[in-house]
VOTORPA-757070 format. One record per residue (C-alpha): residue in one letter; y, z, x. Coordinates in steps of 0.1 Angstrom, whole numbers, plus 5000, padded with zeros to 4 digits. Example, Ala and Ser with C-alpha at 12.3 -4.5 7.8 and 13.67 -1.06 7.14 Angstrom:
% VOTORPA-757070
A495550785123S498950715137
//
This chain:
% VOTORPA-757070
M772633735719F771834035696L768834275694K768234285661K765034525659L763434755687S759934945684L758335145710S754835235711H753835565734Y756635475755R757635805775N759036115748Y758535855716E755235855698Q756135585675L759835445664T761235155648L765035095647E767134835632V770634805651T774034705642N775234365661G778334545676V778334905690N775535135686L776535495696F773935685703V775136095704G773136385714P772536695739N770536585772A766736565778Q766836405739G765636065747K769135885747T768735735780N764835645774L765935425746L768535225770E765635225792A763035045772I765534775762Y766234715799V762434685805L761634455780A764434205797L763434285831T760034405829K760734705849S762835035847H766335085865R765035475871T761435435886H759235185899Q756135385890D755735205853R752835515845E756235695842L756835475811I753835575792G753435845770W751336145781N747636115778R747935775767D746735455783E749735215769A752735185763V754534925739V758034785739Y758834505712G762234325703E763734105677V765933905695D768633645677K769733365705K772333095704Y769232855696G767333045674A765433415667V762633535693Q760133815696L759433995722S756734245735L755834405767A752734595769L752234875798S749035025814K747035075843Q745934755848G749334545848K751734435822K751034175794A754333975784R754333795753I757033525736N756333485701G752833635704L752233415732E750833575763Q752933465794R751033395825R753833515846L756333765842S759033525858E758133305827F759233575804I762133705822G765733565812S764433525777F766433835767N769333935790V770934275795V773734485819M772934815826F776035045835A774935375844P776035655867E774135605896D775535245896L778435355916E775535375944I775334985945V779135025958K778535305982G775135325986A772235216010P771934806014G768834845997I770234925967R772634635966R769734395973R768034535941F770734485925L770934135933D767534035927M767134195892E770534025881I769833655898G766333725887Q767233755848V769633445851Y767733235873P763733255869S762933055902Y764633335922L761933535912Y759033315924E760933265958S761033615959M757833705951Q756433455974Y758733566002Q757533925999K754033816000V754933636032L756533876049Q753634156042Q751233916058R753633826090N754334216090N750534316093F750134026120L752634196138K751034506139Q747934386146A748834146175D748234206210F751534146228G750933896254K748033766235V749833616207D747833356187E751333176186N750332866163L749533106136L752933336139A754632976141I753232926103W754233256091D757833176106E757432876086Q756733016051L759033256058A761933076066R761332796037H761333076011G763933306027T766332976027K765832935989I767033335983M769933316006K771333005990K770933155959R772433505966Q775633285981S775733095950F775833385930I777933595949E780533375949K780733335911L780533695910Q783733735931G785833505910W785033715879A785134055897E788633945912R790333885880I788834125862H789434425890S793134315895G793434365855I792434745856T794134815885A798034645874G797434395899Q797934645927E794334605944E792334295954L788934335953V786934095974I782734085973D781433926004Y777733816013K776233956045P772933756052S771133956080F771933666106G774633366111E777133296085A776433236049T776632876035E774732696010D773332436030E769532496027S768932266056I771432456081L769932776065F766332696076D767232576109N769332896116F766333076102M763932946124V766132956155Q766733316150L762933426144N761933286175K765133446191V763933816179R759833726185N759533966210Q761234236193D759534196162L756034206183R757134526199R758434686167G755434566146T757934426121T760134126110L763934226118I765733966101G765633786070P766833836033H765234196032R767834296058D770634116037D773734306022M776734276005V780134426010F782734545985S786434556003I789734675983N793134526000G791134426031K789134776038E785634836028A785235055995H782135226004V783935346040F787635396029G787335385990S788435705968Q786135805944G788235625918Q788735345936Q784735285940R784035385907T786635085893T784834835917A781334925902L783234905865S784434535875L781334475893K779434515856L782134345834A781834085857E778333995855L778733985818E781033705820L778733515848I775533525827R777533415798E778533115818E775233085829A773433145799G775632985771E775733315758Y776833705760P773833935774I773434295758L775634565774L773934935780L775935205786D774235515799D776835815796V779635675814L782535615794S782936005797E783035945832L786135695827D790035775825R791335635793N792735365810R788935245826Q787735315793T790335125774Q789634835799L785634855793I785834855753E788434585752T785934345766F782734415746Q784634475712D783534215689K781933985710V779134195729Q776334405715T776434715733F774335085731I776435375742T774735665750T777036025752T776136395752G779336425731T782236185721E785236445728S785936275761I785735915748D788335715728V786435685698S789235505679K788735225701L785335175688Q785634955660D783135005632A780635165659A777335275640V777035635654I773435735656H772236105663V769336175686K767336485683N763736515705G763336115698A764436125663F767535935649V769636025619L772435745612D775935875608K778335665594E780335405607T783735495627
//
């Protein structure tokens, strides 16, 4: 798929912007704080309806404005599509070809992206919540039903936690708690099953890519670590285990006023040659793991959606050595539409970027240079 046209209205530092781009590589060059990352963020928001940088939609809306709009025209395998997302204090309105979608989950998946930014190193070495968010975002754009189950799970989880906080220990309405338990397990098992399947597929691609980057010197393994029991794709076994474990920790849940097991406590672990990358891996190994993960995402989405997603590289090429730069560029060159931001081209092997459109950015304005 290819993004042909992007229009922004009152989005961050862009009052009005219409940009037509090439199907190949689009290289945005300019000093910091000029709007390069905002542009990539807007493309990401158009795909996933939320930012990778903030949970506050208000931050995406221009100063003293009530609404921001991101609009894109996308060429897909089966035809062109027009996408629009409006953000305001009242919420979000998403439209496909002018038709408003009842739920955001019906909009997500119309346009697929993979974002690689410096902060993605935290997926490898950061807290479990960062990895869970990564899973939710990436699985959700390939399998929209996953988003529905996640939203239902979070709703039930909040209700169950509220009940636990208010319950008088020793005088608990067991019947009501049993209802919350059953609903939590129903939605939770669907999430866990999909996570297990996704991670297994991701592992297959990431292992091959990582081996290629490291000339066969390192083996990368990605393991799913559910909050209880062993990972399995058998939904009935997962459900039974979930209910058993909820019963086991019930007294602890009541004492602490919160739900201690479930997908909201899951994690995944990256291991290099049998050692956990987040504990024992060097900075270079962690960076290579993150790169392998993102390249694996490209292939997995192509495998599931039938075409490559858009690749967004936010100031990461300069962070990679020439070997990793070459590996990354060879992966997307001539097959993946790519948007790259950088403060300068000195640390980038521009010769590898064939026919890239170079666009200089200053104060939210763009000047198209000749192609490299």
